[in-house]
C-alpha positions in Angstrom: 3.0 -5.9 22.7 -0.2 -4.9 20.8 -1.7 -1.9 22.1 -5.1 -1.0 23.3 -7.6 1.0 21.2 -7.1 3.4 23.7 -3.2 3.5 23.2 -3.4 3.6 19.5 -5.7 6.7 20.0 -3.2 8.5 22.5 -0.5 7.9 19.9 -2.6 9.0 16.4 -1.9 13.0 16.0 -3.7 13.6 12.7 -3.3 17.4 11.0 -7.0 18.2 10.8 -9.1 18.3 9.1 -9.2 14.4 8.8 -10.7 11.9 6.9 -11.5 8.4 7.5 -12.1 5.8 5.1 -15.5 4.2 5.8 -16.2 1.0 4.4 -19.1 -0.2 6.7 -17.2 -2.9 8.3 -15.9 -3.4 12.1 -12.8 -1.8 11.8 -13.6 1.4 9.6 -16.7 2.1 11.6 -14.5 2.1 15.0 -12.1 4.1 13.7 -14.5 7.0 12.7 -16.5 6.6 16.0 -13.3 7.1 18.2 -12.1 9.9 15.5 -15.3 11.8 15.8 -15.2 11.6 19.6 -11.4 12.7 19.5 -11.9 15.3 17.0 -15.3 16.7 17.0 -16.3 19.0 14.2 -13.0 18.1 12.4 -13.2 14.6 10.9 -15.6 13.8 7.7 -16.0 9.8 6.5 -15.3 9.1 3.2 -17.1 5.9 1.5 -15.6 4.3 -1.3 -18.5 2.3 -3.8 -16.8 0.2 -5.5 -20.1 -1.9 -6.8 -18.7 -4.8 -7.2 -21.1 -6.7 -5.1 -24.6 -6.9 -4.4 -23.8 -5.6 -0.8 -22.4 -2.6 -2.3 -25.6 -0.5 -1.1 -26.1 -2.2 2.1 -22.8 -0.8 2.5 -23.6 2.6 1.5 -26.8 2.1 3.5 -24.7 1.7 7.2 -22.2 4.3 6.4 -25.1 6.9 6.1 -26.8 5.3 9.4 -23.7 5.3 10.8 -22.5 9.0 10.2 -26.3 10.4 10.8 -26.0 9.3 14.4 -22.6 10.4 14.6 -23.1 13.7 13.2 -20.3 13.4 10.8 -20.8 14.6 6.8 -19.7 11.8 5.0 -18.6 12.2 1.0 -19.1 8.9 -1.2 -17.6 8.0 -5.0 -18.3 5.1 -6.8 -15.3 4.0 -8.7 -15.0 1.3 -11.8 -12.9 -1.1 -9.6 -12.9 -3.8 -12.6 -9.9 -5.5 -13.1 -7.7 -5.3 -16.8 -5.7 -8.4 -17.8 -2.9 -9.4 -15.8 -4.1 -7.5 -12.8 -5.8 -9.0 -9.6 -9.2 -8.1 -8.6 -7.7 -7.2 -5.2 -5.4 -5.2 -6.7 -7.8 -3.4 -9.2 -10.1 -2.3 -6.1 -7.0 -1.1 -4.1 -6.2 1.3 -6.9 -9.6 2.4 -7.6 -10.6 3.0 -3.8 -7.1 4.9 -3.3 -7.8 7.5 -6.0 -11.5 7.8 -5.0 -10.0 8.3 -1.4 -7.8 11.2 -3.3 -10.7 12.6 -5.1 -12.7 13.0 -2.2 -10.1 14.7 0.1 -10.0 17.5 -2.2 -13.4 18.8 -1.6 -15.7 21.1 -2.6 -17.2 24.5 -1.9 -19.8 23.2 0.7 -16.8 20.9 2.0 -13.2 21.6 3.0 -10.1 20.3 1.5 -8.6 17.2 4.0 -5.0 16.7 4.6 -5.1 13.7 6.2 -6.8 10.4 5.7 -7.0 7.5 8.3 -7.4 3.9 7.1 -8.9 1.0 9.4 -5.8 -1.7 8.5 -5.1 -3.6 11.9 -2.6 -5.8 13.2 -4.0 -8.7 11.6 -4.2 -7.3 8.4 -0.2 -6.8 9.2 0.5 -10.2 9.0 -1.6 -11.3 6.5 0.7 -8.8 4.1 3.3 -10.2 5.7 2.6 -13.9 4.7 1.3 -12.9 1.0 4.7 -11.5 0.6 6.7 -14.4 1.8 4.6 -16.7 -0.1 5.2 -14.9 -3.2 9.0 -14.8 -2.9 9.0 -10.7 -1.9 12.2 -8.9 -0.9 12.6 -6.6 1.9 10.4 -4.1 0.2 7.1 -6.7 0.3 8.5 -8.0 3.7 8.6 -4.9 5.2 4.2 -4.9 5.1 2.3 -1.5 5.6 3.6 1.8 6.7 1.7 3.4 10.1 2.3 6.8 8.1 3.0 7.3 4.0 2.1 10.1 1.8 0.6 9.9 -1.5 -1.2 12.2 -3.4 0.0 15.4 -1.5 -2.1 13.8 1.5 -0.5 11.9 4.8 -2.4 8.8 5.5 -2.6 7.1 8.6 -2.9 3.7 9.6 -3.2 4.0 13.6 -4.6 0.6 14.3 -1.3 -1.4 12.9 -0.7 -2.5 16.3 -4.2 -3.3 17.8 -6.0 -6.7 17.3 -8.8 -7.3 15.0 -10.4 -9.3 18.0 -10.3 -5.9 20.1 -11.4 -3.6 17.9 -15.1 -6.1 17.4 -14.8 -6.6 21.2 -15.0 -2.8 21.3 -17.6 -2.1 19.1 -19.9 -4.9 20.7 -19.4 -3.4 24.5 -20.2 0.3 22.6 -23.3 -1.2 20.9 -21.8 -0.1 17.6 -23.3 -1.5 14.3 -21.2 -2.8 11.4 -21.9 -4.8 8.1 -20.1 -7.9 7.7 -18.4 -8.0 4.2 -19.7 -11.5 2.4 -16.5 -11.8 0.5 -14.9 -12.4 3.8 -15.8 -15.7 3.7 -14.9 -16.7 0.5 -11.3 -18.8 0.8 -10.9 -18.4 -2.8 -9.1 -14.9 -1.6 -5.4 -15.7 -0.5 -6.2 -13.3 2.5 -9.2 -14.9 3.6 -7.4 -18.6 3.5 -4.7 -16.7 5.7 -7.5 -15.5 8.3 -9.5 -18.9 8.1 -6.5 -21.9 8.5 -3.0 -20.1 9.2 -4.1 -17.1 11.8 -5.9 -19.8 14.3 -3.0 -22.0 14.3 0.0 -19.2 14.6 -2.4 -18.4 17.7 -2.2 -21.6 18.7 1.6 -22.5 18.5 3.1 -18.7 18.8 0.7 -16.3 20.8 2.7 -13.2 20.7 2.8 -13.7 16.5 1.5 -10.2 15.9 4.3 -8.5 17.8 6.7 -10.7 16.7 5.6 -10.4 12.9 5.3 -6.7 13.6 9.2 -6.6 14.8 10.4 -8.6 11.6 8.6 -6.5 9.1 10.0 -3.4 10.9 13.2 -4.6 10.4 12.7 -5.3 7.2 11.7 -1.4 6.3 14.8 -0.5 7.9 17.3 -2.6 6.0 15.0 -1.5 3.1 15.6 2.1 3.9 19.3 1.6 4.2 19.7 0.2 0.6 17.7 2.9 -0.9 20.1 5.5 0.4 23.0 3.3 -1.0 21.3 3.2 -4.3 20.5 6.7 -4.7 24.0 7.6 -3.9 24.9 4.8 -6.6 22.8 6.3 -9.0 24.2 9.7 -8.5 27.6 8.4 -9.3 26.2 6.3 -13.4 23.6 8.9 -14.0 24.5 10.8 -17.1 24.2 14.2 -16.6 22.1 16.1 -19.2 19.3 13.6 -19.1 19.4 11.5 -16.1 20.0 8.2 -17.2 21.9 5.5 -16.0 25.3 4.4 -18.0 25.9 1.0 -18.9 29.4 1.3 -18.1 28.3 2.8 -14.5 26.1 0.2 -13.6 29.0 -2.4 -15.0 31.3 -1.0 -12.4 29.0 -2.2 -9.7 28.9 -5.8 -8.2 26.2 -7.3 -9.3 24.0 -6.9 -5.8 24.8 -3.5 -5.8 24.2 -3.1 -9.5 20.4 -4.8 -8.4 19.9 -2.7 -6.0 20.4 0.5 -7.9 18.3 -0.9 -11.1 15.3 -1.5 -8.5 15.5 1.7 -7.1 16.2 3.5 -10.6 12.9 1.8 -12.1 10.7 2.4 -9.1 12.1 5.8 -8.1 11.7 7.2 -11.7 9.1 5.5 -13.3 7.1 3.7 -10.7 8.0 -0.2 -12.2 9.0 -2.8 -10.1 11.0 -5.4 -12.3 10.2 -9.4 -11.1 13.3 -11.4 -10.1 13.4 -12.9 -13.4 13.3 -9.6 -15.0 16.0 -8.3 -13.0 18.7 -11.1 -13.6 17.9 -11.1 -17.5 18.7 -7.2 -17.4 21.8 -7.9 -15.6 22.8 -10.6 -17.7 22.5 -8.5 -20.2 24.3 -5.9 -18.9 27.4 -8.2 -18.2 27.5 -9.2 -21.8 27.5 -5.7 -23.2 31.2 -5.3 -24.5 30.5 -3.6 -27.6 28.6 -0.4 -28.8 26.5 -2.0 -30.6 25.2 -4.6 -28.3 21.2 -4.2 -27.9 19.3 -4.8 -24.9 15.8 -4.5 -25.2 14.3 -6.3 -21.8 10.6 -6.3 -20.6 10.2 -5.2 -17.5 7.0 -4.3 -15.7 4.5 -3.3 -18.1 7.5 -1.4 -20.3 10.7 -2.1 -21.8 14.1 -1.4 -20.5 15.9 -0.2 -23.6 19.9 0.7 -24.5 20.4 3.7 -26.2 24.0 4.2 -27.1 25.8 4.9 -23.4 22.7 4.7 -21.4 19.7 2.7 -20.3 16.3 3.9 -20.7 12.8 2.8 -19.9 9.4 3.3 -22.0 6.3 2.2 -22.3 4.9 1.9 -25.7 1.2 2.5 -25.2 1.7 4.7 -21.8 4.0 8.1 -21.1 5.8 7.4 -18.4 5.4 9.3 -15.2 9.2 10.1 -14.2 9.0 12.3 -11.4 
């Protein structure tokens, strides 16, 4: 069952001091108000100005008014969220937003360093994420949707509203007489999330009134299965990696069955280089591994924003323009 805001906050136990990502919209405004009431003097609002629309200054002004009313310190950062070739505007904005939050959390001489950040995605956002993943043919990692808690840049991020319906948040704001700004882009159906919100969610509500709960349960099952696959992949990599440089051997990978090989390759690329291969790229790489019967067989395949290349008995990944960020 979806939660009430009271239930969500009762189960939310971040390490303090806490940063709250505040856009000035409905969901983040409700989150800031509730957190400020629950932990007075321990909450800081973090606003990222993307500068992508004319309403950006209106959002910033609303954040300043709300924080003044709540007597909550506000940290503001302007970011460059312009997207690059091959990158969607939504992805570019998300990357810039999270980097900006990490920067703001560091604090300065007059503001403490934060250890936790809360963001206000709710149950409807989770449904949209799952439907987008399905529309793109995602695997278990994509179908796992958004976690309630995760680690990034040394900070713990929280989504305490993931089991709260978006309509319940707006009802609470109306009762509490809390003002917020409506994002004008939310009505633009050129964006896939907005099409889902306008067309698909109402149909789901009419046909399956408890879809938020059942979708969340399916995402939880996918996340559990993905965790198991990651555990298996980590064990397989231990067996196939060359000790002196940690690169997987061609012979070791060939020993694995094709599904298990695909699982190990995905895990290796993501955990070592932050690269997620497409289904077509992974299939081509596996085909080349299967055909690799001689020492001279060449493998050089585009994967993510770089290349997987055979280096004698092992495989390596590199980007010719960017240094790999191996962990």
